[in-house]
N, C-alpha and C positions, 0 to 999 in steps of 0.2 A: 685593444683589449677590449675594454667597456663598453666600446659602441656595439662591439658585436656583441657582447652577452646581453647590449640592451634590444639589438634587436632579435634576440633570439627568445628572449622575455616578451618581446611585442608580437611575434607571432604565433608562440604560444599562447598568449592572452586574446589575441584577434581568432585562432582559431577555437578556442575554450568558447568565446562568445556565442560565434555562429553553430558550433553544435549544441550548447546551451539551448537554444532558441527550440532547436526539432525536438526537447524534451519536455516544453513548457508544459504537455497536458498532464504527463505522468507526475510532473514536480506539483500539479495544482492536485490532483489525485491523493498523493503523499499526504501534502498538508489537511485535504478534507478527512484521511482515513484518520490521519494520529489523534486527533479530539476526543473520540470515543474512548482511547483508552487513560483516559485522564478523569473522565466524568464519573461521580460518586464518589470522591477521594476527597479528605479533608486539604482545604484552600491552602494550608503549611506544606502542605505535601507535592502540591502540582509542579512546580519549577523545579522540585528535586526530581519528579519522576521524571517529564520534560526531558531535563538533564543528563538522566542516566539511559534514557531512549535517544538521544542524541549521540551519547558517547558509543553508543552499539551501533548506532549508524554509521559512525566513523571508522568502528572497525569492521563493520562488514563491507565498506568501499574500500577501503585501504590496504586491507589483513585478507581480505577473501578474494571481493569481485574484479578488483583490477588486475593485479599477481593473475590470479585463476584466466580472465578475459584475456589477457597479453597471452599466456601459454597456449590456450586452448585458439586462441585467432591465429597463432602461430603452426601449431602443429598439430592440432584437432579442431579443426571449425565443423566440423560435421556436428561436432558434439553438443555446439551452442544451441541449436534448434530445441533440441530433446531438454535438454534442461530447461528452457524456457517456457515449452508446454507443461512439465513440470510444477513451475512454478505458477505457470497462470491459472493450471488445474484447482491448484491447493487456492489462489486466489478466488476461482468460483467456488469453492465450498466452504471458504470462511464467509464469502457476501451472500449465500442461499441459507446459511444456518442462521445470519441474522434475520434474511426474510423472514422464515419460518418460527422465530422467535417475534418477529412482530405479531404471528397469527396465533398464538398460544404458546406454541412448542419451548419445552425449557430442555435445552441439553445439558445444563448442571444443577444439580440437586443442591447444592451447596453455596447459599451467596455468598456468604464471608469468604469462601475461598473462590470465589469468581474475583473479588475485589481484593485480592492479595496480592499486594504490591508486587513483588517478585514476580509471579506469576505475568499479570499486567504486562512488565516491563519485558519480560520474555516474551509473549505473543505480538505485541508490537515490535520490539527487533525481529521476529520472523517473520512480519509482515511485510518489514520496511527492507529485507535480505529482497525478497524476489520484487518491489518496486525500485529499490536502489539495481539492482541487478539491471530489470528492464531500460533506466536510464541511464548509464553507466555504456549499455550495450549500444543502445541509438546513439549515444556520443560516440562510441567509439565507431558504429558506421559511417558515420558523419564527418569522420577527419579523415583526410587524404591518405590512403596507404604508402606513398613518399615521402610522409613526413617525416620520417624517422623514429627510433624506438623510445629515444629520451627525449622527445620533443613528443609524443603520443602522449608517453607518463606525464610529462609536465602539464599539458594540458587535460588529462584526464582528472590528476590531482588539484586542479585549478577546478575544474567542475563540479565533483563529489565532494571537495571543502566549501564554495561557494553554494552548491544546492542543500546542503547540511545547513549550514547555515541560515538560509533564505526558508527551509522548510520549518525549523524549529525554533527559529525564531519567530515566524510568524504563530505558530500552535503557543508560545511559552505567551503570546501579547494575546492570541485568545482569550487564554484562557484564565488568565486576569483581568479583564475588561471588569467583570464584575466588581472587582478589587476597587477597579479606578472610578467603577458608577460608585460604590461606598462613599469612595473621597469625598467626591463632587457632592453628595447629600451632606454632607457636612459644613459645605462653604456658607457664608454669610449670605452670597448674592440669592433669592429664591428660585432665579430662571436657573440658574447652573445647580440649584439641587434639586429642581423640577428634571433637568436632565440628566442628573444621575440617577433619579428614581426609574426615570423611563430607561434607562439603561439596565441595572438589575434588573426590572419586571420582563425584560423581552431576552434576556438570555438563556433561561429554559427555553425558548422557543427557536433559540438561536442554535443550540447545542441539540436541537430534536432534528432541527434541518440540514443541521452538519452530518449525524449520526446516516438520515437518509443519502445525503448526497456522499458521503462516505462510503456505504454499503453499495450506493449503483456504482459508482466510482472502481470498486474490486470486484465486481461481476463486467464492468464496462472493460475493463483495464485485462483482466483473467482472460473474460470472452475473447478480444482482439489477438491477445496474444498467445489462444490454443488456436484458433483459428488463422493466423498470421504464417505460424509457425508448421502447422499440421500440411501447411500448403509446401513450405519448406522441404517437407519429409517424406510422407507418403500419401499423403489424402488432401486433394484440391477441393472436393466437392462445398463445403462449408466457403473460402474462398470466392469461390467461384459463384457461389450467389450472393455474397456479399459486393463482388465485385460488381455484377450486374444490374444489380439492384443499384447502387451508386452512380452507376452509367445512366441508366433512369432517370433521374432525378437531378442530373446534372445540370439541365437546362435551367433548374431553379437556382442554382448560386451554390457558394462554396459553404456557407451556413447550413444551406438544406442538405447538404450532400454530408456534411460533418454529423449530424444530427441523428441523419438514418443511419451513418455506420454506426455513431454509437449504440444508439438504442438497438439493434442486432446485434451489434456485438455482446449488449448485457443480455439481451434476450438469451443468445446464445449460451452465455456465460450461466446464468441463471437456472437454465435446464441443466447443463452439464452439473453446477453447483447441486440441483434438486437431488439429479442420480448418484451421485456421489452421498449425499448426504444421508437418502435413505440406505444405500449398502453399508454405510457405517454403522446408524440405528441399526438396523437387521443384524449387524455382525455384533454390535455391542449387547443386544435383547437376545441372541444365541448364548454368547458366553455367558450373559448374569443369569440365564435360566439354568445354564448348564452348572454354572457356581452353587446356585440356590438347591438345584438337585442334589450335590456331590453332599452340601452341608447337610440336607436332610437324611441323605443316605447313611451319614456319618452319626448325625445327632442319633437317629433310629436306633443304627447298631450298639450305640452306646448306651441306649436304654433297655435293651435285650439283658434281664436275670439271670 
């Protein structure tokens, strides 16, 4: 009995390890995106916020994504590409919104509201839902269809737990590196103090770089999701262009192919995201002007003797 159980556990762990390897790119993107949500918080609150986001990520995976993915893959597999298109489009929108902020556009007039912990955590968990969905669906597609329901469920649980610990453990370490640097600065050894000072001075630059990487990751993952799943549904043209270009540079090696694929997906994601940002901004301006007009009319009628 115990030998059979160990064999099943070994099969599950082996399958989970193989499937996890195919999700590495999205996992890196997830780790790059998340630190943006912790920037600007009090150091005393950083680990608390990371822990809350990690809890939300576990909820996303185990309560929403895994059960829904198994149900849909069994009874309505045609729905999955549409869900991924929606998720990818949202990532493109969020990434493009951050790009417009780099060039001076402001989408929120209240800075204190933008740094509100509850809103930050909700925004991070919402983004995690999309990235985690892609991670789990890639993992599900990588598992043998004949693996069995319970073995598949076990492998997905292992992958979900492992990826969450990996991503949010790395994020927690990253956001506390400056505290490590401050601790080193109190050391009696001069060389150690200098190392600590370098770490502290470098962290603002590190976070700026991570912010850029996280935004590019949103655009790349979102753009690739939309391109790949449009081809699965009704529009092959973007995927055909991407495939033709990557095939043209195939002789240059896998690194060049990956960079080309990533760059083209990110550009597609940026264009799509900017279109949506423009639509959302236009609608909000229209609704805002109508609201102001209504207030003016009400105020004017109240002033009539």
